[in-house]
Every structure is written in C-alpha cells, then in structure tokens.
C-alpha positions in Angstrom: 0.0 0.0 0.0 1.0 3.6 -0.5 2.0 6.0 2.2 1.2 9.7 2.5 4.4 10.8 0.7 3.5 8.5 -2.2 0.1 10.2 -2.4 1.8 13.6 -2.3 4.2 12.7 -5.0 1.5 11.3 -7.2 -0.2 8.0 -6.3 -0.7 7.0 -9.9 3.0 7.4 -10.8 4.1 5.6 -7.7 1.6 2.8 -8.2 2.8 2.3 -11.8 6.5 2.2 -10.7 5.7 -0.4 -8.1 3.6 -2.7 -10.4 6.2 -2.2 -13.3 8.7 -3.7 -10.9 6.5 -6.8 -10.5 5.5 -6.0 -7.0 1.9 -6.6 -6.0 0.3 -3.5 -4.6 -2.3 -4.2 -2.0 -4.5 -1.1 -1.8 -7.6 -2.2 0.2 -7.0 -5.7 -1.2 -5.8 -9.1 0.2 -3.8 -12.1 -1.0 -3.5 -15.6 0.4 -0.1 -17.0 1.5 0.5 -20.7 2.1 3.7 -21.6 4.0 4.5 -25.1 5.3 0.9 -26.1 4.8 -0.3 -23.1 6.9 -2.5 -20.6 5.1 -2.9 -17.0 6.2 -3.8 -13.7 4.5 -2.1 -10.4 3.9 -4.4 -7.5 3.7 -3.2 -4.1 2.6 -5.2 -1.1 3.8 -4.8 2.3 2.2 -3.3 5.2 4.0 -5.6 6.5 6.7 -4.9 10.2 6.0 -4.5 10.3 2.3 -5.9 7.1 0.7 -9.5 6.1 0.5 -9.0 3.2 3.1 -11.8 0.7 3.0 -11.1 -2.0 5.5 -14.2 -4.0 4.6 -13.2 -4.1 0.9 -9.7 -5.3 1.9 -11.2 -8.1 4.1 -14.1 -9.1 1.7 -12.3 -12.0 0.0 -11.1 -13.5 3.2 -13.1 -16.3 4.9 -14.1 -15.5 8.5 -12.0 -18.3 10.0 -8.7 -17.4 8.3 -5.8 -15.7 10.1 -5.0 -12.2 8.8 -2.0 -9.9 9.0 -2.8 -6.4 7.9 -0.3 -3.9 6.5 -1.1 -0.2 6.5 1.1 3.0 6.4 -0.5 5.0 9.1 -1.1 3.3 12.5 -4.0 5.7 13.3 -6.3 3.3 11.5 -5.8 0.8 14.3 -8.8 2.1 16.2 -11.0 0.9 13.3 -9.3 -2.5 12.8 -11.6 -5.4 13.6 -10.6 -8.2 16.0 -10.5 -10.8 13.3 -7.1 -9.3 12.2 -4.4 -11.1 14.1 -1.7 -8.5 13.6 -1.5 -5.0 12.1 1.8 -3.7 10.8 2.4 0.0 10.2 5.0 2.7 9.9 4.5 6.5 9.2 5.4 7.9 12.6 9.2 7.3 12.4 8.9 6.7 16.2 8.5 10.5 16.6 12.2 10.8 15.4 13.0 12.5 18.8 12.6 11.0 22.2 13.5 13.1 25.3 13.8 11.2 28.5 11.2 12.0 31.2 9.3 14.1 28.6 8.6 11.7 25.7 8.2 12.3 22.0 7.4 16.0 21.4 6.2 15.5 17.9 4.4 12.4 16.6 2.5 12.6 13.3 -0.6 10.9 14.7 -4.1 11.9 15.9 -3.3 9.8 18.9 -0.1 11.3 20.1 2.4 8.7 21.5 -0.2 6.0 21.7 0.8 4.4 18.3 4.3 6.1 18.0 6.5 3.0 18.0 6.7 -0.7 18.8 4.2 -3.3 19.9 0.8 -2.1 21.0 -1.9 -4.4 22.4 -5.4 -3.1 22.7 -8.5 -5.1 23.4 -6.7 -8.3 22.3 -5.6 -6.7 19.0 -1.9 -6.4 18.1 -0.2 -3.5 16.3 3.5 -3.2 15.5 4.7 0.2 14.5 8.2 0.3 12.9 10.1 3.6 13.2 11.7 3.0 9.8 15.1 4.0 8.5 14.7 7.6 7.5 13.3 10.9 8.6 10.4 13.1 7.6 10.3 16.9 7.4 13.4 17.5 9.5 16.5 15.3 9.0 17.0 14.5 12.6 16.7 11.5 15.0 17.5 11.6 18.7 17.2 8.5 20.9 15.0 6.9 18.2 17.4 4.8 16.2 16.6 3.6 12.6 15.2 0.1 12.6 14.7 -2.8 10.3 12.3 -5.2 12.1 12.4 -9.0 11.6 9.2 -10.6 12.9 9.2 -14.3 13.4 5.6 -15.3 13.2 4.7 -18.9 14.1 1.4 -20.7 13.6 -0.4 -21.4 16.8 -1.5 -24.6 15.2 2.1 -25.9 15.0 3.4 -24.6 18.4 0.4 -24.2 20.7 1.6 -20.6 21.2 -1.0 -17.9 20.6 0.1 -14.4 19.5 -1.6 -13.2 22.7 1.0 -14.9 24.8 3.8 -12.8 23.4 5.2 -10.2 25.8 7.1 -7.0 25.5 8.6 -6.0 22.2 9.0 -9.5 20.9 6.7 -10.7 18.2 
C-alpha cells in the first residue's frame, strides 16, 4: 500500500512504478499465502490520512476463520481494525524521530499522540506493531530513536500451541 508521501508525489505514478517492478500493490486488497501447509492472508489497507482506506473491501475475499496480517502505512487506523485481524503492521510515525527522557516524544504525526508512535501495542486483544523506519520526515534528525529494520518471526499457533496473545514486551 502507498504512504502519505507516495500520495503527495502522485499516487498513480508511484503505483505504476511499483507494479512495473512486478511488486503486488495491496491497496484495500488481500492475498492468500501458504507456507509449510499453513495458510494466512495479507491485507493491505490504504493510507488513513491520504488514501480512500476501505477495511471491509480489503477483508471481503477472506473467509471468516482465516488468520490475517494487515499492512497499512499510518497506525491511526488501528482504532478501526476489527478483532479478526491477528496483527497489524504500520510505519509512518518514524517513532517520533526525537525522544526526550522523562518528557517523551514531542512530535508524533498521529491523531493519537504517542499511543501508536513505536513498537508493539496491544489493545482489546488486538496487536499492532509500528516500525520507526530508517529515514526521517520533514526534519533530517533523530534523537534516541534509532533507525530500525524489524524482523518478525511469526509462528502458527496450530504448530506450536503458542498464541500471539502470549507474546510479551517488544518480541513478536
């Protein structure tokens, strides 16, 4: 799915460049993945601030009993994510770019302040992971918010008896 800067630069041009590179673009769409006889779905949800974002359209092809991992650019949409989505992955905030001890993150591009700024968030049994990314936005500065590439090891609860709800802290 596209992010706000993609929309600002020209969503059609960016979409064309992505698809011309043989990358599947999931804008309010889903695709099924089968790995080691386990099936799950990836659902891409358009940017909350810039895109049309239609969660129901993204989930429409997915049977009710199937596990879903949703990708979206802006974590603010998490308040609208239904419980049937096992995990939502987002970016956009850059972790606030600046963290001041005992004060927090003075600027987070979110309607929810620091609530969805960075890391693993659990609300009402739903899981969100917000990656702070590698770069910066607006101002080229980071302070106590290091760039991050996240590797998530996701294991089927059917094969391990471990439910995603049993994960603690920042480990997913």
